C-alpha positions as CSV (number, residue, x, y, z in Angstrom):
1,M,-45.7,247.2,107.9
2,L,-42.2,246.2,108.7
3,I,-40.5,246.1,112.1
4,R,-36.8,245.6,112.2
5,S,-33.7,246.1,114.4
6,A,-32.4,249.6,114.6
7,K,-29.1,250.3,112.8
8,A,-26.4,253.0,113.0
9,E,-27.7,254.6,109.8
10,D,-31.1,255.2,111.4
11,L,-29.4,257.9,113.6
12,N,-30.8,261.0,111.9
13,E,-34.4,259.7,111.6
14,L,-34.4,258.5,115.3
15,L,-33.1,261.9,116.4
16,Q,-35.9,263.6,114.4
17,L,-38.4,261.2,116.0
18,S,-37.2,261.9,119.5
19,A,-37.7,265.7,118.8
20,V,-41.5,265.2,118.8
21,L,-41.7,262.8,121.7
22,P,-43.8,263.8,124.8
23,P,-42.0,264.7,128.1
24,G,-41.1,261.7,130.2
25,M,-39.8,259.3,127.6
26,T,-36.3,259.3,129.0
27,S,-35.1,256.3,127.0
28,M,-35.2,258.4,123.8
29,P,-33.8,261.9,124.6
30,F,-33.3,264.5,121.9
31,E,-29.5,264.4,122.2
32,K,-27.3,263.2,119.4
33,S,-24.4,261.8,121.4
34,T,-26.8,259.7,123.5
35,W,-28.4,258.3,120.4
36,V,-24.9,257.4,118.9
37,K,-24.1,255.5,122.1
38,K,-27.4,253.8,122.2
39,L,-27.1,252.6,118.6
40,E,-23.6,251.4,119.3
41,T,-24.9,249.4,122.3
42,V,-27.7,248.0,120.2
43,E,-25.2,246.8,117.6
44,A,-23.0,245.3,120.3
45,S,-25.9,243.6,122.0
46,L,-26.9,241.9,118.8
47,A,-23.4,240.8,118.0
48,E,-22.3,239.4,121.4
49,S,-23.3,236.3,123.3
50,P,-25.6,236.8,126.3
51,D,-23.8,238.0,129.4
52,P,-25.9,238.1,132.6
53,S,-23.4,240.6,134.1
54,Q,-23.8,243.2,131.4
55,E,-26.7,245.5,130.4
56,R,-27.9,244.9,126.8
57,V,-30.2,247.2,124.7
58,Y,-32.4,246.0,121.8
59,L,-34.3,248.6,119.8
60,L,-36.9,247.8,117.1
61,V,-38.2,250.3,114.7
62,M,-41.4,250.4,112.6
63,E,-40.8,251.4,109.0
64,D,-43.5,252.9,106.7
65,Q,-43.2,250.9,103.5
66,N,-44.5,253.8,101.3
67,S,-42.0,256.4,102.4
68,G,-39.3,254.4,104.1
69,R,-39.6,256.6,107.2
70,I,-39.2,255.3,110.7
71,V,-42.5,256.0,112.3
72,G,-42.3,254.1,115.6
73,T,-40.0,252.4,118.1
74,A,-40.1,249.7,120.7
75,G,-37.2,248.6,122.9
76,V,-36.1,246.1,125.5
77,V,-33.2,246.5,128.0
78,A,-31.8,243.3,129.6
79,G,-29.8,243.6,132.8
80,V,-31.2,246.9,133.9
81,G,-29.0,248.7,136.4
82,L,-25.9,246.7,135.8
83,T,-24.2,249.5,133.9
84,R,-25.5,252.4,136.0
85,P,-27.8,252.5,139.1
86,F,-31.6,252.1,138.5
87,Y,-33.9,253.6,141.1
88,N,-37.6,253.4,141.9
89,Y,-39.8,254.3,144.9
90,K,-41.6,251.4,146.5
91,L,-44.8,252.0,148.5
92,S,-45.0,250.3,152.0
93,K,-46.7,250.7,155.3
94,D,-45.3,251.2,158.9
95,F,-47.6,250.2,161.8
96,K,-47.0,251.4,165.3
97,V,-48.9,250.9,168.6
98,S,-48.7,252.9,171.8
99,E,-50.3,250.8,174.6
100,A,-49.9,253.7,177.1
101,L,-52.0,256.0,174.9
102,D,-54.1,253.2,173.3
103,I,-53.2,254.6,169.8
104,K,-52.5,252.7,166.7
105,V,-50.9,254.5,163.8
106,T,-50.4,253.3,160.2
107,S,-48.0,255.4,158.1
108,N,-47.5,255.2,154.3
109,L,-43.9,255.2,153.1
110,L,-41.9,255.6,149.9
111,N,-38.6,253.7,150.0
112,L,-35.9,254.3,147.5
113,V,-35.1,250.9,146.0
114,N,-33.0,249.1,143.4
115,D,-35.4,246.1,143.2
116,F,-35.3,245.7,139.4
117,T,-31.5,245.6,139.1
118,G,-30.6,242.8,136.6
119,E,-34.2,242.5,135.3
120,T,-35.7,243.2,131.8
121,E,-37.3,246.5,131.0
122,L,-39.7,247.4,128.1
123,V,-38.8,250.8,126.9
124,S,-39.2,253.4,124.0
125,L,-42.8,252.5,122.9
126,F,-43.8,255.2,120.5
127,L,-45.8,255.5,117.3
128,L,-46.4,258.8,115.4
129,P,-50.1,259.7,115.7
130,E,-50.7,259.7,112.0
131,F,-49.6,256.0,111.8
132,R,-51.8,254.7,114.6
133,T,-53.9,252.8,112.3
134,R,-55.6,249.4,112.5
135,Y,-53.3,246.9,114.4
136,A,-50.2,249.1,114.1
137,G,-50.0,250.0,117.8
138,Q,-50.8,246.5,118.9
139,M,-48.1,245.1,116.6
140,L,-45.5,247.5,117.8
141,S,-46.2,246.8,121.5
142,R,-46.3,243.0,121.1
143,C,-43.3,242.7,118.8
144,R,-41.0,242.9,121.8
145,F,-42.6,239.7,123.2
146,L,-41.9,237.8,120.0
147,F,-38.3,239.0,120.2
148,M,-38.0,237.7,123.8
149,S,-39.6,234.5,122.8
150,D,-37.1,234.0,119.9
151,F,-34.1,234.6,122.2
152,P,-35.2,233.8,125.8
153,E,-31.6,233.2,126.9
154,R,-31.0,236.9,126.7
155,F,-33.7,238.0,129.2
156,S,-34.5,237.6,132.9
157,S,-37.5,236.0,134.4
158,V,-39.0,239.3,135.5
159,V,-40.1,241.9,132.9
160,F,-41.3,245.4,133.8
161,A,-42.2,248.7,132.2
162,E,-42.3,252.2,133.6
163,I,-45.4,254.1,132.5
164,R,-45.3,257.8,132.1
165,G,-46.7,259.6,135.2
166,W,-49.5,262.1,135.3
167,L,-48.6,265.7,134.4
168,D,-50.8,268.8,134.8
169,E,-51.9,271.1,132.0
170,S,-48.6,273.0,132.2
171,E,-46.7,269.7,131.8
172,K,-45.5,269.8,135.4
173,S,-45.4,266.8,137.7
174,P,-47.1,267.5,141.0
175,F,-45.1,264.6,142.6
176,W,-41.8,266.1,141.4
177,E,-42.7,269.7,142.4
178,H,-43.5,268.6,146.0
179,L,-40.7,266.1,146.5
180,G,-37.9,265.8,144.0
181,R,-37.5,269.5,143.4
182,K,-37.0,270.1,147.1
183,F,-33.7,268.2,146.9
184,F,-32.5,269.0,143.4
185,N,-33.8,272.5,142.6
186,L,-34.4,271.4,139.0
187,P,-37.5,271.5,136.8
188,F,-39.0,268.1,136.1
189,A,-38.1,268.1,132.4
190,R,-34.4,269.0,133.2
191,A,-34.0,266.3,135.8
192,D,-35.6,263.8,133.5
193,F,-33.2,264.8,130.7
194,I,-30.1,264.6,132.9
195,S,-31.1,261.2,134.1
196,A,-31.5,260.0,130.5
197,V,-28.3,261.4,129.2
198,N,-25.9,261.2,132.1
199,G,-27.4,258.5,134.3
200,S,-29.0,258.6,137.7
201,Q,-25.9,258.8,139.9
202,F,-27.0,262.3,140.9
203,I,-30.0,260.7,142.5
204,S,-27.8,258.5,144.7
205,D,-25.7,261.5,145.6
206,L,-28.5,263.9,146.5
207,M,-31.7,262.0,147.3
208,P,-32.2,261.2,151.0
209,R,-31.9,257.5,151.8
210,F,-34.5,257.6,154.5
211,P,-38.2,256.7,153.8
212,V,-40.5,259.5,152.7
213,Y,-43.7,259.7,154.8
214,L,-46.7,260.3,152.5
215,E,-48.5,262.0,155.4
216,L,-46.0,264.9,155.0
217,L,-46.7,265.4,151.3
218,P,-49.6,267.5,150.0
219,E,-52.6,265.8,148.5
220,Q,-51.7,267.0,145.0
221,A,-48.5,264.8,145.1
222,V,-50.1,261.8,146.8
223,S,-53.1,261.7,144.5
224,V,-50.9,261.0,141.4
225,L,-48.9,258.1,142.8
226,G,-49.2,255.3,140.3
227,K,-51.4,257.4,138.0
228,P,-50.5,257.2,134.3
229,H,-50.3,260.2,132.0
230,D,-53.5,260.4,129.9
231,E,-51.6,259.6,126.7
232,A,-49.9,256.6,128.4
233,A,-53.1,255.0,129.7
234,P,-53.6,252.9,126.4
235,A,-50.0,251.5,126.8
236,K,-50.9,250.5,130.4
237,R,-54.0,248.8,129.3
238,L,-52.1,246.8,126.6
239,L,-49.7,245.6,129.3
240,E,-52.6,244.7,131.6
241,K,-54.0,242.5,128.8
242,E,-50.6,240.8,128.7
243,G,-50.7,240.0,132.4
244,F,-48.7,242.9,133.8
245,K,-49.7,244.4,137.2
246,Y,-48.9,247.4,139.2
247,N,-47.5,246.3,142.6
248,G,-46.8,249.7,144.3
249,T,-43.5,250.6,142.6
250,I,-43.4,254.1,141.0
251,D,-41.0,256.2,138.9
252,I,-38.9,258.5,141.1
253,F,-39.5,261.6,138.9
254,D,-43.2,261.6,137.9
255,A,-44.6,258.8,140.1
256,G,-45.8,256.8,137.1
257,P,-46.8,253.2,137.8
258,V,-44.2,250.4,137.2
259,M,-46.0,247.4,135.6
260,E,-44.4,244.0,136.1
261,C,-44.9,240.4,135.1
262,R,-43.0,237.1,135.1
263,R,-41.8,236.3,131.7
264,E,-43.5,232.9,131.5
265,D,-46.9,234.6,132.4
266,I,-46.8,237.2,129.5
267,A,-49.8,236.2,127.2
268,S,-48.1,237.0,123.9
269,M,-45.1,234.9,124.9
270,R,-47.3,232.0,125.9
271,N,-49.3,232.2,122.7
272,S,-46.5,232.7,120.2
273,R,-45.4,229.6,118.2
274,S,-42.2,228.7,116.3
275,M,-43.0,226.7,113.1
276,E,-41.6,225.9,109.7
277,L,-42.5,228.0,106.7
278,L,-43.9,225.3,104.4
279,S,-44.5,227.3,101.3
280,L,-45.6,230.6,99.8
281,S,-49.2,231.1,98.6
282,P,-49.7,231.4,94.8
283,G,-50.7,235.0,95.2
284,E,-51.4,237.5,97.9
285,L,-53.8,236.4,100.6
286,A,-56.8,238.5,101.5
287,E,-57.7,238.6,105.2
288,E,-61.0,236.9,104.7
289,E,-59.3,234.0,102.9
290,A,-56.7,233.5,105.6
291,D,-56.8,231.2,108.6
292,A,-55.4,234.0,110.9
293,L,-53.8,237.4,110.9
294,C,-50.4,237.1,112.5
295,V,-47.3,239.0,113.5
296,V,-44.5,236.9,111.9
297,S,-40.8,237.1,112.8
298,N,-37.9,235.7,110.9
299,S,-36.2,234.6,114.2
300,K,-32.8,235.8,112.9
301,L,-31.0,237.8,115.6
302,A,-28.5,239.5,113.3
303,N,-31.2,240.7,110.9
304,Y,-34.3,240.6,112.9
305,R,-37.5,241.5,111.0
306,L,-41.2,241.2,111.6
307,T,-44.4,242.0,109.7
308,L,-48.1,241.6,110.0
309,A,-49.6,239.2,107.4
310,P,-52.7,237.0,106.7
311,V,-51.5,233.3,106.8
312,K,-52.6,229.8,106.1
313,L,-52.2,227.2,108.9
314,P,-52.5,223.7,107.3
315,E,-53.8,220.9,109.5
316,G,-50.5,219.0,109.4
317,G,-48.6,221.9,110.9
318,G,-46.4,224.6,109.5
319,L,-47.2,227.9,107.8
320,V,-48.0,229.3,104.4
321,L,-47.1,233.0,103.9
322,P,-47.9,235.4,101.1
323,P,-44.8,236.1,98.9
324,S,-44.8,239.8,99.8
325,A,-44.6,239.0,103.6
326,A,-41.8,236.4,103.0
327,N,-39.8,238.9,101.0
328,L,-40.3,241.6,103.6
329,I,-38.9,239.6,106.5
330,E,-36.4,237.8,104.2
331,V,-37.4,234.1,104.7
332,E,-38.1,231.2,102.3
333,P,-39.7,227.8,102.5
334,G,-37.8,225.6,105.0
335,D,-36.9,228.4,107.4
336,H,-38.4,228.5,110.9
337,V,-40.4,231.6,111.8
338,R,-42.4,232.6,114.9
339,I,-46.0,233.7,114.7
340,L,-48.4,235.4,117.1
341,E,-52.0,235.5,116.1
342,I,-53.5,239.0,116.3
343,R,-56.9,237.5,115.4
344,M,-58.5,234.6,113.6
345,S,-60.0,235.6,110.2
346,K,-63.5,234.6,111.4
347,D,-63.4,237.0,114.3
348,D,-64.5,240.6,114.2
349,A,-62.0,243.3,113.4
């Protein structure tokens, strides 16, 4: 398996991939001009020095070595909301007391917020179902944390991810039908698409700025607040294993949970290690012969590449890689790489 930075020549394959994506993945709309702009932004983000006042987009793709096809994606956006507004709803409570009537009332509110402006967002995690084999999904999800570990100066101290919200059997969002649609008169999928392609300024223009009282919404809408789509539940669990938590912030369209974590608390970032590639093994390493199975990055921003490989970890430090893995990520003895252990060879699969 190879994961690498996306390039302009990937346009057609990425467009084909986005055509089969489920509803709600707004970071990868099936729209050619949007993909052209995104890939231009990715190229500029990799070429330029970090700028805390500008939004930057990094997109990694998984390439099937047998066919050369792009079969999965994983992205990171730094400086969210600095180029165009970024909105969420935040759950809160309002407590009132009437001494004259001896009544205490607690109301539940949704407040439109820009709390994540300037922070780092995990986006575009998708793997074709037929390629969801052993370790592939885990590798694709965690490769973003190696990327951030390799280039920490490019990312904020808070990292978050919007999880797709729950949809009914007709692919409608109960939350959108009972709230958003009242103000925009648009189907959920159309509003989601407009936001992805044209930005969310229309939300600022049309959405009321006052808090929304949950007591005024039907139970069908309230019951899905922070509830992930059935297909997005595994992604949520992976983030929870990394230390991410849901703290009451939701997506404004489908009410999906927003998971957040401080960068230094993300497990894969704490556990990844930079080390020197000492040598290549005489031949290919079998998993049972290796000291660990690791995701290995070449730590080169301009030509970023990762793979999954069995490795040797000599007692004196450093790393021994199989020749095929070294060739795939284009490194040689003496280079520094970053590793993240997926499992030790003695552990169960």
